[in-house]
Each structure stands twice: as structure tokens, then as C-alpha cells.
N, C-alpha and C positions, 0 to 999 in steps of 0.2 A: 358573276358567281361570287357569293360571299366567302370570305376567307375566315376560317376559324382558328383562333390561337389557343384553343383549349387542348392541353396535353392529354393524351390517352392515359388512363389510369394503369398502374401496375397490375399485372394479370391476377394477383392475389388480393387486390384492394378490397373487393366486395366480400370475399371469403373472410378476410381479417376483420372487416367491419361487422360481419355477422358474429364474430367471436368476442371482440372487445367493445363493440358499439361504434357507430359512425363518428362520434366525437373524439375517438381515441385512435384513429388511424389517419395517416397522411402520406401522400407522395408528392407534395408540393416541393418545388426546388429549394425554396428558402429553408424549409424544414430539414430536408436532406442535407443541405449545406451545414446547418447547425450541428447535425450529428456526425459530420464527416471528420471533425478535428478534435484533438485534445489540447492541452496547454503547451505542447512542444512546438518546435520549429519544423517538425517532420511534416511531409506533405499529407493532404487529406485523403481519405478513402470514402468516397461517396457511394452509398448503397441505393436501394430502389424504393423502399417503403418503410414507414415507422409504425409500429403497433405498441400500445401501452396497456398491457393486461392488468387486472386488479385481483387475480386469484391464481392459485396453483393450477386449478382446473383450466383456466384460460391459457396459461402458459403451456400446459400439456396439449391443449387443442392446437395451439400454434405450431408446436413441435411436430405433432402428427401431420398437420397440413404440409409443413416443410418436407417431411419424409416422403409424403405422397407425391409431391411435385418436384422433389429434388432441388428446391430453391433454398440456399443456405441461410443461416441465422447469424447475426452479429448481436451480442448482448451489450446493453448500455446501462450504466448506472449514473454516477455523478459526472462522468467524463472529465475527471481531474487528473488523468494519467499524464505522464510526460514522456512516453515512449511510442506514441503514435497509436492510432486506432487499428483494430484488426483489418486485414485485407478484405475479407468477405468476398463478394462478387459484384464488381462495379455495376451500378445501375440496376441491380437485380435483387440483392440480398435483403432479407427482412431484418430491420433493426428492432429488437425487443427491448423497449425502454421499461425498466423495472420500477421506476420511481412512484408509480401509483400504489405499489404494494408496501405500505409503510405503517401497518398496524402493530401496536404492542400487544402480543397475544397472551402473555402470562408472566407474572412475577411470582415465582414459587418460593416463598421465604422458607418453607419447611425443608425443601430439597436444595436450596441455595442455587437456583438457576432461573434465568429469564429467557423467554423466547419471543422473537420478533420476526416480522416479515423482512425479506432481504432488501427491499427498496427503501427501507428506513435509513436515514442518515446517521452517521456516528454521533452527531450532536443530539439528535432526537433520542436515540437509545440511551446515551449517557444521562441526558436530562431526566428521562423517565425514572432511571434508577437512582439518581441523586435525590430527586424529589421524594423517593421512597426510603431514603437513608442507606442506599446500597451503592456499590461501584462494580465495574467490570473492566477487564483489560481489552480495550479497543484501540484503534489507530489514533495516533497523535494528530495527524494532519492529512489532508485538509478537512477539518472537523465538520464544516457546514455543508460540504458537497459530497464527500465520499459516502457511498452506501455500504451497508453491511455486506451485501453480496459482492460488490466491487472489491472491498477489502479482502474478503475471504478468497475469492478466485483470482484477483488481479495483483496480489502482492505476495512476496515470499513469506511463507509460513502464516498466511492469513493476516499479515500486517503486524505492527508492533506499536505499543502505546506509550504514554507518558512515563510509565514505570518499567519500560522495556529493559532497563539495565539489570534488573533482578528478576522480572517476570518472564523475560524471553519473548518468543513469538506468541501471537494470539492463538495459534492452532492448539496449543496445549490447554487453553482455557475455553475451548469450544467443543463441548462433548457431543453435539449432535447437529446435523444439518438435514434439511429436506431438499431433494434435488430432482428436477425433471431431466432424466437422461436423454442423450441424443436420439435414442430409439423410441422415445415417447413414454417410457415407463417412469413411475415415480418411486423413489427410494428414500427411506428415512434411516439415517445412521444414528447410532448412540441412543439418545432419548427416544423412547417409544419404539425401539426396533429390537430384533433378535431376542435375546433373553430378557429384554426390558419391556416387552409387550405387556406382560401380566403384572408389572410392578412399577414403582417410581424410581428405581435405581437409575441414575443418570451418569453414565460413564462410557467413554470410548477410548481405547478398546475395552469392551465389556466381556465378562466371562463367556467362553464358548465360541467367540468369533474374533477375527482380526480387526484392526482399526480401519474401518471402511471410510470413516469421515476424512481421514488424512489424505485420501486421493483427491479431494476437492479443494484442499488448501493450496493456494498458489497455482491452481490448474488452468488459469486463463480461460475458463469457460469451455475448454475443449472437450470435456466429457458430458457436460450438461449445465443446466441453469439452477443455481441455488435460489430457492424461494423462501426458505425459513432457516433461522439459525438459533441455537440455544447456547447461551453464555453462562459460565459459572459466575456467581455473585460473591462479592466480598464486602465486609463492612468498611466504611471509610476510616482510615487511620486518623485519629484526632490531632496528632502532634507530628509536625514536619519542620525540619530546619535545613536551610540552604547555606552553603559556604563555598569558598573558592580559593585556589592557590595558583600563584604565578610561577612559571618556569622560563628559563632562557632558551630552551631548545625542545623540540619535539621528543627527542630521545630521552631526555631527563624526565619529562612529564610521563612518557610512556612506561618507563621503568617503575615509577611510583604506582601508576594505575595497574600494571600487571601484578604487583605485589598485593594491592588491595583486593583485586578481583579473585584471589584464591582464598580469602578469608571466608570461613563457613560458620554460621550463615552470612550471606553478603551484608555488609554494614550500610549499604546505600540502596536507594531505589532508582536513582539517576546519577550517571556520571558521563561527562563528555570531555572532549579535548578541543578547544577553540584556538586554532593558529592565528597569528597576526596577519591581517590582510589590509587592502586599501580601506575597506569599510571600517574595520576595528581601529585602524590608525586615525581615520577621520573622527572617530569617537573618542580618541585619546587613549587607546589601549594597544600597545605594540609588543606585548609579550604573550607567551602561550598560557592560556587560562584553562584550568581544570575546574569547572563548576560541578558541584555535587549536591544531592539532597538525601537526607536520611529521614526515616519516619519511625514512629513507634506508637504503641497503644498508650504509653505514658510518656510524659516529657522526659523522665529519667532515661527511658529506653532510647529515645531519639538522640539525646545528648551523649549517651554512652557510645552509640554507633558513630557519631561525629568524632568523638575522641579517638576511637580506633583509627579512623581515616586520617585524622590530624597527625597522629604519631608517625604514621607511615610517610605522610607528605613531608614532615619535618626531617625524617631520616634521609629522604632523598633531596633535601635542600629546597623544598617548596616554600614560597613566601606567601603569607596570608594576603589575599586580594580583597580590597575593600574600596568603597567610595565610587561616586560618579557612575560611569558606564558599567562597572562591575556589579553594582547593586541592581542595575536594570537587568543584566544577564541572569543574575541569581533569581530575581523575581520571575523571569520567564521560564527558567528550568524548574522552578517550584510549581508554577501554575500552568505552564504550557501555552500561555496566552499568545506570545508572538507567533508561534508555529501553528497553534490551533486556529487562530483567526485568519492567518495568511495575508491580511490586508497590508502589513508592512512590506511584504515581499514585492508588492506592486508599486510602491511609492517611488523607488529610484528609477523605474523604467521597466522595459521588457526584460524578462529574466528566463534563464534556463537552469534546469536542475540536473546535475550529473551526480548520480548516487549509486554506490556499489557495496555489496556485502563481501566481507573478507573474514577468514578465520583469524584467530588471535595471532598465530604465527606469521600471517601474511599482512597484518594491518600496517605496520611501518613501511614495508616495501610498497604496498598499494598507495599509501599517502604520498611518498616521494615520487613514484613513477607517474601516477595519474596527475599530480600537480604539474610536473614537468611537461607531460604530454599536452595538457590543456593550455597552459600558459604559453608554451612555445608556439603553438598554433595561432593563438590570439596575437602574439607579438609578430609572427611572420606576416600576417595579413593586416597588421596595424589596426586591430579592432579596439576601439576605445571602450573601456568597460570598468566596472567596479565588481569586486568579488567578495564572497564570504565562504568560509570553510568550517566544517565540523566533523568530529569523529565521535560516534555515540555507540555505547555498548548495547548489545542485545543478549542478555545473559552474560556469563563470564567468558565465553569462548568464541563469540562472533561479534563483529563490529560493522557498523554502517559508516561509510566515508562519503561525505557530501561536499560538492563544489557548486556554489550558486553564483551564476554569472549574470550581471545586469549589463546590457549592451546600450551604449549611447546611440540614439538614432534608429531609424527604421528603414535605412536604404537597402536596396536589393543585394548589394555586395555583402553587408553584414549578415543579412538573413541567410544567404547561401553559405557563407563561411560557418555560421553557427549550425546550420542543418548538417553540413558535411562533418563538422567537428563532433557533433553529437553521435552520428552514425559511426564514425571512425573511433571515437573514444570507447563506445560500447564494444566494438570489435576488439580493440586493444585490451580492454578489461577482461573480456571473456577468454581471450587467448592466454591470459595469465591466471585464470581461475577465479577472478573476482566478478561476481555476477550482479547485474542490475536487480533492484528490488521490485520493479514493475514487471509483472508477468503478463504482458500483452503486447500487441503491435510489434515494432521492430525488435524490442528486447528479446522476446521469445524466439524469434526467427534466428537471431544471432546466437543466443545461448545454445540452441539445439545443434548448431554446427560443431560444437565442442563436446557433445555427449559421447561417451564410449558406445561402440556398436551395440553391445548387449543391452544397454540402457535404452537406446533409441528403438530397438526391436521390441523391447518389453512395452514401451509407451505405445507403439503401433498396435500391439496386441490389445492393450486396454482400450485404445481408441476404437478399434474395430468391434470389440465386444459391446461397448456402451453407445457407440455412434456409428452403426454399420454403413450408413449412407453418407457419412462425413458431411453432415449439414451444420454441425455446431462449430462456429468460428473456424472455418477451413483455413489451413495455412499456418495456424498457430503451432509453434514448435516444429514447423515444417512437416506436420503430419497430414 
């Protein structure tokens, strides 16, 4: 008797092929393995079949099929997260890969908005707008892999971009999204919805209704699949100037930054605090660096903003930072190149990204405690590593604190230590009220443990209303 090694197809394989076409569905093991991991050390979550739609109608048909069969959906974009992929349903769930949906739909110069499909990468969206002489606030990194939908649903506040220090989270610059809800219905918020149906007013919240679009910012895909997004457009500022100051301690630098951050309007577009680490010391920089960028419509405006910041730095004992590695850092905060392209992160070896949001009053405490937690664990297990750190403002009242760890070698011990450390550090941060910026995978499950009861119950109500069969990213937020 002949032995067949052909694996039986997923039960929805042919139904999905009928929706997206046979070339855009697969349940091959190597394909499923590819979609099971993100960039973190966290273990994979292998699903059952992958479908790649090219339109909102096809996404809607997939969601309706999932509701009929009660087989859940896991949404996939650039897969550049670092908090693990959603649990889904091992060997059964449908991975909906959105990256075929990458058309630029409209650049409306009259109403100052641009609309694109959610599978478009941040690099593609920004390049389209730059070519037309416009700009928008999108995520800073990873520029070439992150999709619009992944940023909106998968990051706190819809992500934050190069000018996040004064522009804040992207959510306030996204007036409308189109979403296929978990129940199979399609909803358009902001642009083209509610009171906006009969006119070109683009705003969310708009007169007569609440801000419906806000529910999908950082939602981790638990309510539905974002298929289109509308961004506010801005003219590129022609004049930018970068500068930096050295301090001998975190506290001294932080006091200067706090004073600058209450100036109205904010005199900078970017401000960060770079502590000395093994990496910076290898580059010849062993003090706390505060790199900043100011911009203006005229050179005079940009220079005036720089002068405001300079006077405050001098008041707090800051020393002008110049030369060598400082100039390189200033170039990167001005252009975003190092972070946008991400290539340099891979050159020292395998790396992991520990990143948390904290309020202004919690920033210093978060810096000291997370630093100790992470480095004590690495020292305890004698994990050879190089590190880099950064604190970056998102507006004037919230900060992102980042610890990047490059591990020497790929042995099983170091991988297990890093996996455990990542999970434990996330737990420790959440228990202190500092939240991961990735809203997916392990991060969401950990965060939800610390929600107040009334918040958790309200989220369950929203989930039930928009996804009654719980087929959309089940397990996210422990819902």
C-alpha cells in the first residue's frame, strides 16, 4: 500500500481560496512557522491557515466565514512586534495577512488629509506624502516593516513618530478609520461617517457623535480589523536644527527637561535622554546626553526655539555637547535614520527591546527601577551583553523608556534567560503602572491583569457588542 505524506488541508482552506484566490491562501508548515513568531524571544503561536485579502470586501467575507464556523482570526501586518504573537487557536486559527492591501487611496490637499489601505507600510505612506510635498505623524520605527493597521491597533495611542515629543501619539492625527468588526459589519469612523456623510468635514470626534475611532487605537485587533486609515497632513517645516547637552546625572538632566517641557508652545519637536551604557562608552560617550531638535517655518523661528532651550539647559548646568559620536546622535534624532532603518540594531547581534510608557511623574522612578531589575537579572545569570538606553517624550506629560539588550551568543541558556526576563520585566512594569507600548501578545495579557474591575467589565461589554462570537484575536486583554 502506498504511503501518502500529503497533509490534509485546513477545513477552511478551500473556502478561503474562494475568497482571496488560491495563490493567496496556504496551510503549509513552513508558511505557518513564518507567521508564528515576531522579533522577540517569546515562544511561537502557530495557527492553522494563512489568507491574504486584497480588499475590505474580502476581509469582511473572511470574518463572516470565521463567525459561521467559530474558527478564530489572528491579524498579521509587518510582524515586527516584540511582545509575542496573539495566542489564537493552535493549529486552527486563520491568520489574516493584511499586506496585500497597500494602495494609496487619496491625498486630499484641500481638506489636508490622506487615506491609505491599512496594509501599506509606514515607509510607503510617508514616501507618498513626501513626494507630494506633505508630511504626517506616523511611527518612527520599524519604518520598512510596520503597517498602518499594525501601528494603529498594535501600539499605544496608534504609535508615535519622529516628532512625538511635541506631536504626541498618532491617534490625535488620525481622524478616521474603516474597520471590519468582529461581527462582520463594516464601520467608518470620522471621515465619511456620521455627520460627515454629506460633506468633506474630516474630524473625529465630530459634531453630534463621540470619538468612535479612538476605540481602535491600541485595540490589539480585539474589536475588528482596520482596513483603511485617514491621516491629517502637514507641510514639511523647511528649517530644523539639532543640538545637545551633557549632564553628569539622570536627575540633573531630568530637571532641565521638565522645565523645558512646560514652555508653551513647546520649543522642540524632539527631546530624548540618553544615559551612558556599554555601547555609548565604547563610542566614547560616558555622560548623560540630551539631544534635541527644534523646527520652524523660518530659520529665525527655529533658532529662537533653540535659544529658549539653551537658556534653560545653561540654567541647570548643562554643557554643550559636540563632536564625534555626539554629532552622529544629533544627526539621527534629526532624521530618524538609525531608528527608522533598524539595520544598526542587528549589527551587534541578537537583541531584545524592553520598552515602557510612564507618566511624567513616574519617569525617573521607572528609569531607576527597570534598569536595576533588568541588569540584576542579567548579572545573576552571567549573560554577556551590550546595552543601550533611551528616554523619549511623547508630548509633554508622558515618556517612553527603552532598554535595548544585545546578547552575545545563541546558546539555549541565554535564550531562556532572556525569554523569562522579558516576561518578568513586563509583569514588574505593569505592576508599577508602567505599560508596554506593544498592544498584542504577552503584553496585553499582562496589562489586563492590572485593570480595575470596572474597566475590565466595560472592555468585555465592548468586546461582546462588536465580536459576539469572540473570533477576533481571542485571549487578547484576557477577553
